[in-house]
N, C-alpha and C positions, 0 to 999 in steps of 0.2 A: 047752547046752553053751558057758560061756561061750567068749570068741571066745582068751584067748592059751590054753588045751585045743585047742583046735579046732588053734589057730596049730601048738602043736605035734603032734601029730601028722599032721601037712599038711605038715610041714619049711619051712625055707625059702621054697624056690625054688615050690613050689605056692604057698604063699602068701601069696607079690611076685606072681607071678600073675594069683591068683581078685583081688589088690588094684586092678594092671591092669584086670582085666574087669570091676571094679567101678566104677570109674575113669572108662573106656571105655564106657560103662554110664551115667554120669551125663551126661555127657560129649551121647553120644545122644540123651540127654534133652532134650538142653536144644537138641539140631539137631535134635528134631524142633515144638518148639517155633516155632524158628525158620523154621525145613520147612512151616510147615502157616501162618503165619501172610505168609509170601512167598506161598503156594497162592494163599493169599484173597487175597491185595493185586492179585498178577498178575490172577485171574479177577475182578476188580472194574473191573482196569485192560482186560479185554479180552481176554486170554491163550486164556480155553478152559480146559478140564480137562486137557489135556496138554502142551500148551506150557507151560502155566503150572506142573504138576507138574515140567521141568525147569530153569527156571528154580531152581525155587525148592530144588529139590534140590540143584543146581548151590550156590546159596550158604550152605543150611546144611551139605553136606559143605565146605566152604571153614572154615566159621566149625568145625564139627568137627576139619579140623586145625591152626588156629593153637591152642586149650585142647591136643588131646593133646597134639599138639607140648610145651607149656608142663607143662603137667600130668598129664600119661596115661603119658608116658613120656618123662620129665623124667632121663633119662642117656641116651638117644639123642644124635647125633653130627648139631650145629648148623651145622652150615656147609648151604650151598646149598640156599638158602630154597625159591626159586623152582623147582629139578630135586623138591624131599620133595614140595612141593606138586604139581606136576603129579605123581608119582609116586605121590603117595595118592590123584589123580583117579582113574589108571590103575587102582590096584589094586584100588576099590573099584567101577569100574564092575561087576563081577562081584556086588558085594552093591549095586549100582544094578539091575541087569540082574533079580533075583532082588527087589528092592524096587518098581522101578516094573510088574516082570512082574505082583505082587501084587494092587498099586493101578490096576493096570491092569483087571486080571482080574474083581477088585471095581466099580469105580466101571462097567462096559461091561453088567457083569452083575446087578446090583444097588441099587435107584431108590432104595433106602436110604442105598447105598454115595456116588450120585450127587450123591443132595439133599447129602450131606454127606461128601465129601471127607475129613474130616480120622477118620474111619474108615480108608478105604483108605490112608491116609501111616502112621496107630498100623502096621496091619497088615504093609505091604511095609518101614516100618522096621523091626519085629521080626524080620520074616522074614533080612535083610539085613545083620542083628548081628554072627552069632558067624563068620562068613567074610570082615565087616571087619577085625572083631580081629584073625584068625589072618594073616591079611593085612598088613595094618597094620604086625603085630609083629617079623613079618617079615622084608618084601620095603621097607618105610618110613621106621618107626622103630630100627633095628636100635643097639645099643648104642654110643657112644664107641668106640673102637681105642684 
């Protein structure tokens, strides 16, 4: 089905929502790369699997906030960057809990995931995606008045 036909059937609001979700997913993929690279760097510096993961998540979430602010939710209010960044991190704690819980469950119970933590990072990222999108859209990136 061509994209134009699909868009006409969905209507402009749902099409815009799907566009945002797609962009959020692209940004999340970028965040996954940052998350994984930071985790492996932290592990190589002695942080370990768990502290390294906390550091990598905060790094990736901060990068995701910046790109989502300018690309995914370009119509969002531009004031109070610091407040918006903190709100993004707070709101995404829900996704982080799901993300980190999935990661921890895998690396602690599956030797393959412990040997290759990227497996846990990928599974955690996917597990937290939907909640992060809807919470970010509702509470962090509200359209400017």
